[in-house]
PQR file of N, CA, C, O and H, with PARSE charges and radii, in Angstrom:
ATOM      1  N   MET A   1      95.330 -97.357 -83.444 -0.4000 1.5000
ATOM      2  CA  MET A   1      96.571 -96.755 -83.871 -0.0000 2.0000
ATOM      3  C   MET A   1      97.504 -97.871 -84.323  0.5500 1.7000
ATOM      4  O   MET A   1      97.682 -98.869 -83.625 -0.5500 1.4000
ATOM      5  N   SER A   2      98.087 -97.692 -85.479 -0.4000 1.5000
ATOM      6  CA  SER A   2      98.963 -98.731 -86.016 -0.0000 2.0000
ATOM      7  C   SER A   2     100.315 -98.709 -85.304  0.5500 1.7000
ATOM      8  O   SER A   2     100.677 -97.738 -84.641 -0.5500 1.4000
ATOM      9  H   SER A   2      97.942 -96.881 -86.046  0.4000 1.0000
ATOM     10  N   LEU A   3     101.034 -99.789 -85.461 -0.4000 1.5000
ATOM     11  CA  LEU A   3     102.352 -99.909 -84.853 -0.0000 2.0000
ATOM     12  C   LEU A   3     103.304 -98.853 -85.412  0.5500 1.7000
ATOM     13  O   LEU A   3     104.124 -98.301 -84.680 -0.5500 1.4000
ATOM     14  H   LEU A   3     100.740-100.579 -86.000  0.4000 1.0000
ATOM     15  N   LYS A   4     103.192 -98.579 -86.700 -0.4000 1.5000
ATOM     16  CA  LYS A   4     104.037 -97.571 -87.340 -0.0000 2.0000
ATOM     17  C   LYS A   4     103.749 -96.179 -86.762  0.5500 1.7000
ATOM     18  O   LYS A   4     104.680 -95.430 -86.467 -0.5500 1.4000
ATOM     19  H   LYS A   4     102.526 -99.028 -87.295  0.4000 1.0000
ATOM     20  N   ALA A   5     102.492 -95.838 -86.602 -0.4000 1.5000
ATOM     21  CA  ALA A   5     102.126 -94.532 -86.053 -0.0000 2.0000
ATOM     22  C   ALA A   5     102.567 -94.407 -84.599  0.5500 1.7000
ATOM     23  O   ALA A   5     103.047 -93.353 -84.182 -0.5500 1.4000
ATOM     24  H   ALA A   5     101.736 -96.447 -86.842  0.4000 1.0000
ATOM     25  N   LEU A   6     102.405 -95.479 -83.828 -0.4000 1.5000
ATOM     26  CA  LEU A   6     102.841 -95.464 -82.439 -0.0000 2.0000
ATOM     27  C   LEU A   6     104.349 -95.253 -82.353  0.5500 1.7000
ATOM     28  O   LEU A   6     104.821 -94.495 -81.505 -0.5500 1.4000
ATOM     29  H   LEU A   6     102.014 -96.335 -84.167  0.4000 1.0000
ATOM     30  N   HIS A   7     105.097 -95.906 -83.209 -0.4000 1.5000
ATOM     31  CA  HIS A   7     106.545 -95.752 -83.251 -0.0000 2.0000
ATOM     32  C   HIS A   7     106.912 -94.303 -83.548  0.5500 1.7000
ATOM     33  O   HIS A   7     107.820 -93.756 -82.922 -0.5500 1.4000
ATOM     34  H   HIS A   7     104.714 -96.522 -83.898  0.4000 1.0000
ATOM     35  N   GLN A   8     106.224 -93.681 -84.488 -0.4000 1.5000
ATOM     36  CA  GLN A   8     106.493 -92.284 -84.829 -0.0000 2.0000
ATOM     37  C   GLN A   8     106.189 -91.355 -83.661  0.5500 1.7000
ATOM     38  O   GLN A   8     106.940 -90.415 -83.404 -0.5500 1.4000
ATOM     39  H   GLN A   8     105.487 -94.125 -84.997  0.4000 1.0000
ATOM     40  N   VAL A   9     105.107 -91.609 -82.961 -0.4000 1.5000
ATOM     41  CA  VAL A   9     104.738 -90.769 -81.814 -0.0000 2.0000
ATOM     42  C   VAL A   9     105.782 -90.893 -80.709  0.5500 1.7000
ATOM     43  O   VAL A   9     106.167 -89.894 -80.102 -0.5500 1.4000
ATOM     44  H   VAL A   9     104.497 -92.373 -83.170  0.4000 1.0000
ATOM     45  N   ILE A  10     106.237 -92.103 -80.449 -0.4000 1.5000
ATOM     46  CA  ILE A  10     107.232 -92.302 -79.390 -0.0000 2.0000
ATOM     47  C   ILE A  10     108.550 -91.634 -79.754  0.5500 1.7000
ATOM     48  O   ILE A  10     109.182 -91.025 -78.890 -0.5500 1.4000
ATOM     49  H   ILE A  10     105.925 -92.915 -80.943  0.4000 1.0000
ATOM     50  N   ILE A  11     108.980 -91.729 -81.003 -0.4000 1.5000
ATOM     51  CA  ILE A  11     110.217 -91.083 -81.424 -0.0000 2.0000
ATOM     52  C   ILE A  11     110.079 -89.561 -81.331  0.5500 1.7000
ATOM     53  O   ILE A  11     111.001 -88.882 -80.878 -0.5500 1.4000
ATOM     54  H   ILE A  11     108.467 -92.224 -81.704  0.4000 1.0000
ATOM     55  N   PHE A  12     108.937 -89.025 -81.756 -0.4000 1.5000
ATOM     56  CA  PHE A  12     108.713 -87.587 -81.658 -0.0000 2.0000
ATOM     57  C   PHE A  12     108.707 -87.128 -80.197  0.5500 1.7000
ATOM     58  O   PHE A  12     109.242 -86.066 -79.880 -0.5500 1.4000
ATOM     59  H   PHE A  12     108.188 -89.576 -82.124  0.4000 1.0000
ATOM     60  N   ALA A  13     108.110 -87.915 -79.319 -0.4000 1.5000
ATOM     61  CA  ALA A  13     108.094 -87.568 -77.897 -0.0000 2.0000
ATOM     62  C   ALA A  13     109.510 -87.581 -77.321  0.5500 1.7000
ATOM     63  O   ALA A  13     109.864 -86.714 -76.522 -0.5500 1.4000
ATOM     64  H   ALA A  13     107.675 -88.777 -79.577  0.4000 1.0000
ATOM     65  N   ALA A  14     110.313 -88.552 -77.721 -0.4000 1.5000
ATOM     66  CA  ALA A  14     111.697 -88.615 -77.242 -0.0000 2.0000
ATOM     67  C   ALA A  14     112.504 -87.417 -77.733  0.5500 1.7000
ATOM     68  O   ALA A  14     113.308 -86.864 -76.983 -0.5500 1.4000
ATOM     69  H   ALA A  14     110.026 -89.257 -78.370  0.4000 1.0000
ATOM     70  N   MET A  15     112.297 -87.010 -78.988 -0.4000 1.5000
ATOM     71  CA  MET A  15     112.980 -85.819 -79.503 -0.0000 2.0000
ATOM     72  C   MET A  15     112.573 -84.577 -78.717  0.5500 1.7000
ATOM     73  O   MET A  15     113.417 -83.755 -78.358 -0.5500 1.4000
ATOM     74  H   MET A  15     111.643 -87.459 -79.598  0.4000 1.0000
ATOM     75  N   THR A  16     111.284 -84.449 -78.456 -0.4000 1.5000
ATOM     76  CA  THR A  16     110.778 -83.282 -77.743 -0.0000 2.0000
ATOM     77  C   THR A  16     111.330 -83.227 -76.319  0.5500 1.7000
ATOM     78  O   THR A  16     111.759 -82.167 -75.862 -0.5500 1.4000
ATOM     79  H   THR A  16     110.600 -85.117 -78.748  0.4000 1.0000
ATOM     80  N   ILE A  17     111.322 -84.336 -75.631 -0.4000 1.5000
ATOM     81  CA  ILE A  17     111.854 -84.380 -74.270 -0.0000 2.0000
ATOM     82  C   ILE A  17     113.341 -84.064 -74.258  0.5500 1.7000
ATOM     83  O   ILE A  17     113.821 -83.366 -73.365 -0.5500 1.4000
ATOM     84  H   ILE A  17     110.973 -85.196 -76.001  0.4000 1.0000
ATOM     85  N   SER A  18     114.069 -84.570 -75.236 -0.4000 1.5000
ATOM     86  CA  SER A  18     115.502 -84.307 -75.323 -0.0000 2.0000
ATOM     87  C   SER A  18     115.783 -82.823 -75.535  0.5500 1.7000
ATOM     88  O   SER A  18     116.687 -82.268 -74.912 -0.5500 1.4000
ATOM     89  H   SER A  18     113.679 -85.137 -75.961  0.4000 1.0000
ATOM     90  N   ILE A  19     115.023 -82.187 -76.402 -0.4000 1.5000
ATOM     91  CA  ILE A  19     115.228 -80.760 -76.657 -0.0000 2.0000
ATOM     92  C   ILE A  19     114.837 -79.926 -75.439  0.5500 1.7000
ATOM     93  O   ILE A  19     115.534 -78.972 -75.092 -0.5500 1.4000
ATOM     94  H   ILE A  19     114.288 -82.639 -76.908  0.4000 1.0000
ATOM     95  N   ILE A  20     113.736 -80.275 -74.795 -0.4000 1.5000
ATOM     96  CA  ILE A  20     113.316 -79.541 -73.595 -0.0000 2.0000
ATOM     97  C   ILE A  20     114.368 -79.671 -72.491  0.5500 1.7000
ATOM     98  O   ILE A  20     114.680 -78.690 -71.816 -0.5500 1.4000
ATOM     99  H   ILE A  20     113.170 -81.049 -75.077  0.4000 1.0000
ATOM    100  N   PHE A  21     114.912 -80.864 -72.306 -0.4000 1.5000
ATOM    101  CA  PHE A  21     115.948 -81.049 -71.298 -0.0000 2.0000
ATOM    102  C   PHE A  21     117.211 -80.268 -71.651  0.5500 1.7000
ATOM    103  O   PHE A  21     117.861 -79.717 -70.763 -0.5500 1.4000
ATOM    104  H   PHE A  21     114.658 -81.661 -72.855  0.4000 1.0000
ATOM    105  N   ALA A  22     117.568 -80.213 -72.937 -0.4000 1.5000
ATOM    106  CA  ALA A  22     118.742 -79.448 -73.358 -0.0000 2.0000
ATOM    107  C   ALA A  22     118.545 -77.961 -73.062  0.5500 1.7000
ATOM    108  O   ALA A  22     119.462 -77.303 -72.570 -0.5500 1.4000
ATOM    109  H   ALA A  22     117.040 -80.662 -73.658  0.4000 1.0000
ATOM    110  N   VAL A  23     117.379 -77.435 -73.353 -0.4000 1.5000
ATOM    111  CA  VAL A  23     117.102 -76.026 -73.065 -0.0000 2.0000
ATOM    112  C   VAL A  23     117.174 -75.773 -71.565  0.5500 1.7000
ATOM    113  O   VAL A  23     117.721 -74.760 -71.129 -0.5500 1.4000
ATOM    114  H   VAL A  23     116.634 -77.969 -73.753  0.4000 1.0000
ATOM    115  N   TRP A  24     116.627 -76.688 -70.777 -0.4000 1.5000
ATOM    116  CA  TRP A  24     116.689 -76.538 -69.329 -0.0000 2.0000
ATOM    117  C   TRP A  24     118.142 -76.551 -68.846  0.5500 1.7000
ATOM    118  O   TRP A  24     118.510 -75.775 -67.963 -0.5500 1.4000
ATOM    119  H   TRP A  24     116.183 -77.512 -71.131  0.4000 1.0000
ATOM    120  N   CYS A  25     118.966 -77.432 -69.423 -0.4000 1.5000
ATOM    121  CA  CYS A  25     120.377 -77.497 -69.032 -0.0000 2.0000
ATOM    122  C   CYS A  25     121.106 -76.201 -69.365  0.5500 1.7000
ATOM    123  O   CYS A  25     121.922 -75.732 -68.572 -0.5500 1.4000
ATOM    124  H   CYS A  25     118.667 -78.062 -70.139  0.4000 1.0000
ATOM    125  N   PHE A  26     120.828 -75.626 -70.509 -0.4000 1.5000
ATOM    126  CA  PHE A  26     121.518 -74.404 -70.911 -0.0000 2.0000
ATOM    127  C   PHE A  26     121.100 -73.195 -70.077  0.5500 1.7000
ATOM    128  O   PHE A  26     121.910 -72.302 -69.833 -0.5500 1.4000
ATOM    129  H   PHE A  26     120.165 -76.007 -71.153  0.4000 1.0000
ATOM    130  N   PHE A  27     119.854 -73.161 -69.645 -0.4000 1.5000
ATOM    131  CA  PHE A  27     119.368 -72.007 -68.901 -0.0000 2.0000
ATOM    132  C   PHE A  27     119.304 -72.236 -67.391  0.5500 1.7000
ATOM    133  O   PHE A  27     118.787 -71.393 -66.658 -0.5500 1.4000
ATOM    134  H   PHE A  27     119.195 -73.886 -69.843  0.4000 1.0000
ATOM    135  N   SER A  28     119.818 -73.351 -66.932 -0.4000 1.5000
ATOM    136  CA  SER A  28     119.834 -73.621 -65.503 -0.0000 2.0000
ATOM    137  C   SER A  28     120.909 -72.762 -64.846  0.5500 1.7000
ATOM    138  O   SER A  28     122.026 -72.661 -65.354 -0.5500 1.4000
ATOM    139  H   SER A  28     120.238 -74.036 -67.528  0.4000 1.0000
ATOM    140  N   SER A  29     120.580 -72.161 -63.744 -0.4000 1.5000
ATOM    141  CA  SER A  29     121.535 -71.284 -63.053 -0.0000 2.0000
ATOM    142  C   SER A  29     122.063 -71.977 -61.811  0.5500 1.7000
ATOM    143  O   SER A  29     121.791 -71.549 -60.689 -0.5500 1.4000
ATOM    144  H   SER A  29     119.673 -72.243 -63.331  0.4000 1.0000
ATOM    145  N   ASP A  30     122.804 -73.028 -62.010 -0.4000 1.5000
ATOM    146  CA  ASP A  30     123.377 -73.777 -60.906 -0.0000 2.0000
ATOM    147  C   ASP A  30     124.893 -73.594 -60.918  0.5500 1.7000
ATOM    148  O   ASP A  30     125.456 -73.112 -61.900 -0.5500 1.4000
ATOM    149  H   ASP A  30     123.025 -73.375 -62.921  0.4000 1.0000
ATOM    150  N   ALA A  31     125.535 -73.972 -59.850 -0.4000 1.5000
ATOM    151  CA  ALA A  31     126.980 -73.795 -59.749 -0.0000 2.0000
ATOM    152  C   ALA A  31     127.749 -74.775 -60.632  0.5500 1.7000
ATOM    153  O   ALA A  31     128.912 -74.529 -60.951 -0.5500 1.4000
ATOM    154  H   ALA A  31     125.077 -74.363 -59.051  0.4000 1.0000
ATOM    155  N   VAL A  32     127.130 -75.864 -61.025 -0.4000 1.5000
ATOM    156  CA  VAL A  32     127.813 -76.884 -61.826 -0.0000 2.0000
ATOM    157  C   VAL A  32     127.474 -76.638 -63.295  0.5500 1.7000
ATOM    158  O   VAL A  32     126.887 -77.507 -63.940 -0.5500 1.4000
ATOM    159  H   VAL A  32     126.185 -76.064 -60.766  0.4000 1.0000
ATOM    160  N   GLY A  33     127.828 -75.484 -63.831 -0.4000 1.5000
ATOM    161  CA  GLY A  33     127.448 -75.088 -65.174 -0.0000 2.0000
ATOM    162  C   GLY A  33     128.063 -75.932 -66.272  0.5500 1.7000
ATOM    163  O   GLY A  33     127.415 -76.186 -67.288 -0.5500 1.4000
ATOM    164  H   GLY A  33     128.305 -74.778 -63.308  0.4000 1.0000
ATOM    165  N   MET A  34     129.301 -76.373 -66.091 -0.4000 1.5000
ATOM    166  CA  MET A  34     129.979 -77.132 -67.142 -0.0000 2.0000
ATOM    167  C   MET A  34     129.315 -78.488 -67.368  0.5500 1.7000
ATOM    168  O   MET A  34     129.194 -78.939 -68.507 -0.5500 1.4000
ATOM    169  H   MET A  34     129.827 -76.167 -65.266  0.4000 1.0000
ATOM    170  N   VAL A  35     128.889 -79.134 -66.295 -0.4000 1.5000
ATOM    171  CA  VAL A  35     128.236 -80.433 -66.423 -0.0000 2.0000
ATOM    172  C   VAL A  35     126.914 -80.282 -67.164  0.5500 1.7000
ATOM    173  O   VAL A  35     126.592 -81.095 -68.031 -0.5500 1.4000
ATOM    174  H   VAL A  35     128.987 -78.769 -65.369  0.4000 1.0000
ATOM    175  N   TYR A  36     126.145 -79.245 -66.829 -0.4000 1.5000
ATOM    176  CA  TYR A  36     124.873 -79.009 -67.503 -0.0000 2.0000
ATOM    177  C   TYR A  36     125.076 -78.655 -68.975  0.5500 1.7000
ATOM    178  O   TYR A  36     124.270 -79.030 -69.827 -0.5500 1.4000
ATOM    179  H   TYR A  36     126.407 -78.584 -66.126  0.4000 1.0000
ATOM    180  N   SER A  37     126.144 -77.939 -69.266 -0.4000 1.5000
ATOM    181  CA  SER A  37     126.423 -77.607 -70.669 -0.0000 2.0000
ATOM    182  C   SER A  37     126.740 -78.867 -71.474  0.5500 1.7000
ATOM    183  O   SER A  37     126.280 -79.020 -72.605 -0.5500 1.4000
ATOM    184  H   SER A  37     126.799 -77.634 -68.574  0.4000 1.0000
ATOM    185  N   ILE A  38     127.516 -79.756 -70.890 -0.4000 1.5000
ATOM    186  CA  ILE A  38     127.849 -81.016 -71.565 -0.0000 2.0000
ATOM    187  C   ILE A  38     126.590 -81.862 -71.758  0.5500 1.7000
ATOM    188  O   ILE A  38     126.395 -82.456 -72.819 -0.5500 1.4000
ATOM    189  H   ILE A  38     127.890 -79.632 -69.971  0.4000 1.0000
ATOM    190  N   LEU A  39     125.742 -81.916 -70.739 -0.4000 1.5000
ATOM    191  CA  LEU A  39     124.487 -82.664 -70.864 -0.0000 2.0000
ATOM    192  C   LEU A  39     123.578 -82.042 -71.926  0.5500 1.7000
ATOM    193  O   LEU A  39     122.912 -82.759 -72.673 -0.5500 1.4000
ATOM    194  H   LEU A  39     125.900 -81.434 -69.877  0.4000 1.0000
ATOM    195  N   GLY A  40     123.552 -80.711 -71.991 -0.4000 1.5000
ATOM    196  CA  GLY A  40     122.742 -80.035 -73.004 -0.0000 2.0000
ATOM    197  C   GLY A  40     123.206 -80.358 -74.413  0.5500 1.7000
ATOM    198  O   GLY A  40     122.389 -80.614 -75.298 -0.5500 1.4000
ATOM    199  H   GLY A  40     124.093 -80.129 -71.384  0.4000 1.0000
ATOM    200  N   VAL A  41     124.504 -80.347 -74.623 -0.4000 1.5000
ATOM    201  CA  VAL A  41     125.053 -80.677 -75.940 -0.0000 2.0000
ATOM    202  C   VAL A  41     124.770 -82.137 -76.277  0.5500 1.7000
ATOM    203  O   VAL A  41     124.441 -82.459 -77.419 -0.5500 1.4000
ATOM    204  H   VAL A  41     125.168 -80.139 -73.904  0.4000 1.0000
ATOM    205  N   ALA A  42     124.897 -83.022 -75.288 -0.4000 1.5000
ATOM    206  CA  ALA A  42     124.608 -84.444 -75.526 -0.0000 2.0000
ATOM    207  C   ALA A  42     123.139 -84.640 -75.908  0.5500 1.7000
ATOM    208  O   ALA A  42     122.824 -85.469 -76.761 -0.5500 1.4000
ATOM    209  H   ALA A  42     125.164 -82.761 -74.360  0.4000 1.0000
ATOM    210  N   CYS A  43     122.251 -83.884 -75.281 -0.4000 1.5000
ATOM    211  CA  CYS A  43     120.822 -83.999 -75.604 -0.0000 2.0000
ATOM    212  C   CYS A  43     120.530 -83.479 -77.005  0.5500 1.7000
ATOM    213  O   CYS A  43     119.679 -84.029 -77.704 -0.5500 1.4000
ATOM    214  H   CYS A  43     122.507 -83.211 -74.587  0.4000 1.0000
ATOM    215  N   ILE A  44     121.222 -82.431 -77.417 -0.4000 1.5000
ATOM    216  CA  ILE A  44     121.054 -81.929 -78.784 -0.0000 2.0000
ATOM    217  C   ILE A  44     121.504 -82.989 -79.791  0.5500 1.7000
ATOM    218  O   ILE A  44     120.829 -83.222 -80.793 -0.5500 1.4000
ATOM    219  H   ILE A  44     121.913 -81.984 -76.849  0.4000 1.0000
ATOM    220  N   PHE A  45     122.640 -83.625 -79.522 -0.4000 1.5000
ATOM    221  CA  PHE A  45     123.105 -84.693 -80.409 -0.0000 2.0000
ATOM    222  C   PHE A  45     122.138 -85.878 -80.414  0.5500 1.7000
ATOM    223  O   PHE A  45     121.924 -86.502 -81.454 -0.5500 1.4000
ATOM    224  H   PHE A  45     123.187 -83.436 -78.707  0.4000 1.0000
ATOM    225  N   ALA A  46     121.559 -86.185 -79.263 -0.4000 1.5000
ATOM    226  CA  ALA A  46     120.577 -87.271 -79.195 -0.0000 2.0000
ATOM    227  C   ALA A  46     119.345 -86.931 -80.028  0.5500 1.7000
ATOM    228  O   ALA A  46     118.811 -87.791 -80.728 -0.5500 1.4000
ATOM    229  H   ALA A  46     121.733 -85.679 -78.418  0.4000 1.0000
ATOM    230  N   ALA A  47     118.894 -85.684 -79.957 -0.4000 1.5000
ATOM    231  CA  ALA A  47     117.730 -85.272 -80.752 -0.0000 2.0000
ATOM    232  C   ALA A  47     118.037 -85.345 -82.240  0.5500 1.7000
ATOM    233  O   ALA A  47     117.186 -85.762 -83.025 -0.5500 1.4000
ATOM    234  H   ALA A  47     119.327 -84.985 -79.388  0.4000 1.0000
ATOM    235  N   ILE A  48     119.233 -84.949 -82.638 -0.4000 1.5000
ATOM    236  CA  ILE A  48     119.635 -85.032 -84.047 -0.0000 2.0000
ATOM    237  C   ILE A  48     119.689 -86.496 -84.486  0.5500 1.7000
ATOM    238  O   ILE A  48     119.266 -86.834 -85.592 -0.5500 1.4000
ATOM    239  H   ILE A  48     119.925 -84.610 -82.001  0.4000 1.0000
ATOM    240  N   GLY A  49     120.210 -87.359 -83.616 -0.4000 1.5000
ATOM    241  CA  GLY A  49     120.234 -88.792 -83.917 -0.0000 2.0000
ATOM    242  C   GLY A  49     118.839 -89.371 -84.057  0.5500 1.7000
ATOM    243  O   GLY A  49     118.604 -90.222 -84.914 -0.5500 1.4000
ATOM    244  H   GLY A  49     120.553 -87.084 -82.718  0.4000 1.0000
ATOM    245  N   LEU A  50     117.916 -88.920 -83.228 -0.4000 1.5000
ATOM    246  CA  LEU A  50     116.537 -89.385 -83.332 -0.0000 2.0000
ATOM    247  C   LEU A  50     115.867 -88.912 -84.613  0.5500 1.7000
ATOM    248  O   LEU A  50     115.054 -89.632 -85.192 -0.5500 1.4000
ATOM    249  H   LEU A  50     118.108 -88.228 -82.532  0.4000 1.0000
ATOM    250  N   VAL A  51     116.202 -87.707 -85.058 -0.4000 1.5000
ATOM    251  CA  VAL A  51     115.672 -87.223 -86.348 -0.0000 2.0000
ATOM    252  C   VAL A  51     116.180 -88.119 -87.472  0.5500 1.7000
ATOM    253  O   VAL A  51     115.417 -88.512 -88.355 -0.5500 1.4000
ATOM    254  H   VAL A  51     116.862 -87.121 -84.587  0.4000 1.0000
ATOM    255  N   GLY A  52     117.473 -88.439 -87.435 -0.4000 1.5000
ATOM    256  CA  GLY A  52     118.038 -89.337 -88.442 -0.0000 2.0000
ATOM    257  C   GLY A  52     117.401 -90.712 -88.406  0.5500 1.7000
ATOM    258  O   GLY A  52     117.141 -91.311 -89.450 -0.5500 1.4000
ATOM    259  H   GLY A  52     118.093 -88.120 -86.719  0.4000 1.0000
ATOM    260  N   TYR A  53     117.149 -91.213 -87.207 -0.4000 1.5000
ATOM    261  CA  TYR A  53     116.502 -92.512 -87.073 -0.0000 2.0000
ATOM    262  C   TYR A  53     115.080 -92.469 -87.608  0.5500 1.7000
ATOM    263  O   TYR A  53     114.630 -93.412 -88.260 -0.5500 1.4000
ATOM    264  H   TYR A  53     117.360 -90.726 -86.359  0.4000 1.0000
ATOM    265  N   GLU A  54     114.370 -91.380 -87.338 -0.4000 1.5000
ATOM    266  CA  GLU A  54     112.994 -91.245 -87.839 -0.0000 2.0000
ATOM    267  C   GLU A  54     112.977 -91.233 -89.368  0.5500 1.7000
ATOM    268  O   GLU A  54     112.119 -91.872 -89.978 -0.5500 1.4000
ATOM    269  H   GLU A  54     114.735 -90.613 -86.809  0.4000 1.0000
ATOM    270  N   ILE A  55     113.893 -90.531 -89.980 -0.4000 1.5000
ATOM    271  CA  ILE A  55     113.981 -90.498 -91.444 -0.0000 2.0000
ATOM    272  C   ILE A  55     114.281 -91.897 -91.978  0.5500 1.7000
ATOM    273  O   ILE A  55     113.664 -92.342 -92.946 -0.5500 1.4000
ATOM    274  H   ILE A  55     114.589 -90.013 -89.485  0.4000 1.0000
ATOM    275  N   HIS A  56     115.228 -92.586 -91.345 -0.4000 1.5000
ATOM    276  CA  HIS A  56     115.576 -93.945 -91.757 -0.0000 2.0000
ATOM    277  C   HIS A  56     114.374 -94.884 -91.600  0.5500 1.7000
ATOM    278  O   HIS A  56     114.103 -95.700 -92.480 -0.5500 1.4000
ATOM    279  H   HIS A  56     115.729 -92.224 -90.558  0.4000 1.0000
ATOM    280  N   PHE A  57     113.664 -94.766 -90.488 -0.4000 1.5000
ATOM    281  CA  PHE A  57     112.494 -95.600 -90.232 -0.0000 2.0000
ATOM    282  C   PHE A  57     111.410 -95.352 -91.273  0.5500 1.7000
ATOM    283  O   PHE A  57     110.800 -96.301 -91.766 -0.5500 1.4000
ATOM    284  H   PHE A  57     113.884 -94.103 -89.773  0.4000 1.0000
ATOM    285  N   LEU A  58     111.165 -94.101 -91.609 -0.4000 1.5000
ATOM    286  CA  LEU A  58     110.119 -93.792 -92.584 -0.0000 2.0000
ATOM    287  C   LEU A  58     110.488 -94.292 -93.978  0.5500 1.7000
ATOM    288  O   LEU A  58     109.617 -94.732 -94.728 -0.5500 1.4000
ATOM    289  H   LEU A  58     111.660 -93.330 -91.208  0.4000 1.0000
ATOM    290  N   LYS A  59     111.768 -94.228 -94.328 -0.4000 1.5000
ATOM    291  CA  LYS A  59     112.190 -94.757 -95.629 -0.0000 2.0000
ATOM    292  C   LYS A  59     112.027 -96.274 -95.686  0.5500 1.7000
ATOM    293  O   LYS A  59     111.601 -96.820 -96.703 -0.5500 1.4000
ATOM    294  H   LYS A  59     112.475 -93.871 -93.719  0.4000 1.0000
ATOM    295  N   ARG A  60     112.371 -96.955 -94.583 -0.4000 1.5000
ATOM    296  CA  ARG A  60     112.287 -98.415 -94.565 -0.0000 2.0000
ATOM    297  C   ARG A  60     110.855 -98.928 -94.552  0.5500 1.7000
ATOM    298  O   ARG A  60     110.577-100.010 -95.069 -0.5500 1.4000
ATOM    299  H   ARG A  60     112.717 -96.511 -93.757  0.4000 1.0000
ATOM    300  N   THR A  61     109.947 -98.160 -93.968 -0.4000 1.5000
ATOM    301  CA  THR A  61     108.569 -98.641 -93.830 -0.0000 2.0000
ATOM    302  C   THR A  61     107.606 -97.937 -94.788  0.5500 1.7000
ATOM    303  O   THR A  61     106.392 -97.992 -94.591 -0.5500 1.4000
ATOM    304  H   THR A  61     110.173 -97.281 -93.549  0.4000 1.0000
ATOM    305  N   ARG A  62     108.124 -97.292 -95.798 -0.4000 1.5000
ATOM    306  CA  ARG A  62     107.272 -96.553 -96.721 -0.0000 2.0000
ATOM    307  C   ARG A  62     106.249 -97.466 -97.402  0.5500 1.7000
ATOM    308  O   ARG A  62     105.081 -97.099 -97.529 -0.5500 1.4000
ATOM    309  H   ARG A  62     109.110 -97.247 -95.957  0.4000 1.0000
ATOM    310  N   ARG A  63     106.674 -98.629 -97.833 -0.4000 1.5000
ATOM    311  CA  ARG A  63     105.783 -99.519 -98.575 -0.0000 2.0000
ATOM    312  C   ARG A  63     105.173-100.622 -97.705  0.5500 1.7000
ATOM    313  O   ARG A  63     104.365-101.413 -98.192 -0.5500 1.4000
ATOM    314  H   ARG A  63     107.623 -98.926 -97.729  0.4000 1.0000
ATOM    315  N   LEU A  64     105.544-100.681 -96.442 -0.4000 1.5000
ATOM    316  CA  LEU A  64     104.972-101.692 -95.561 -0.0000 2.0000
ATOM    317  C   LEU A  64     103.576-101.302 -95.133  0.5500 1.7000
ATOM    318  O   LEU A  64     103.285-100.126 -94.913 -0.5500 1.4000
ATOM    319  H   LEU A  64     106.200-100.038 -96.046  0.4000 1.0000
ATOM    320  N   ILE A  65     102.732-102.276 -95.018 -0.4000 1.5000
ATOM    321  CA  ILE A  65     101.390-102.050 -94.489 -0.0000 2.0000
ATOM    322  C   ILE A  65     101.341-102.731 -93.130  0.5500 1.7000
ATOM    323  O   ILE A  65     101.192-103.949 -93.038 -0.5500 1.4000
ATOM    324  H   ILE A  65     102.969-103.232 -95.197  0.4000 1.0000
ATOM    325  N   ILE A  66     101.468-101.930 -92.077 -0.4000 1.5000
ATOM    326  CA  ILE A  66     101.459-102.457 -90.706 -0.0000 2.0000
ATOM    327  C   ILE A  66     100.184-101.974 -90.040  0.5500 1.7000
ATOM    328  O   ILE A  66      99.928-100.772 -89.956 -0.5500 1.4000
ATOM    329  H   ILE A  66     101.589-100.940 -92.152  0.4000 1.0000
ATOM    330  N   ARG A  67      99.391-102.920 -89.569 -0.4000 1.5000
ATOM    331  CA  ARG A  67      98.129-102.542 -88.931 -0.0000 2.0000
ATOM    332  C   ARG A  67      98.131-102.880 -87.492  0.5500 1.7000
ATOM    333  O   ARG A  67      97.145-102.630 -86.798 -0.5500 1.4000
ATOM    334  H   ARG A  67      99.599-103.895 -89.637  0.4000 1.0000
TER
END
């Protein structure tokens, strides 16, 4: 597996974990609902930031040959 592919897999895994945690925060039935809501929104923003980073990374490494 190339370094570029490994980087893409790790970024995708981080996005997936962030979204799963956000969903868990929104549907958690605990007494501290406001804190979980804030954490859920922060995780959504983190996932959006990771999507932007992935797009930026793919544009920068389009012509690179990394093995």
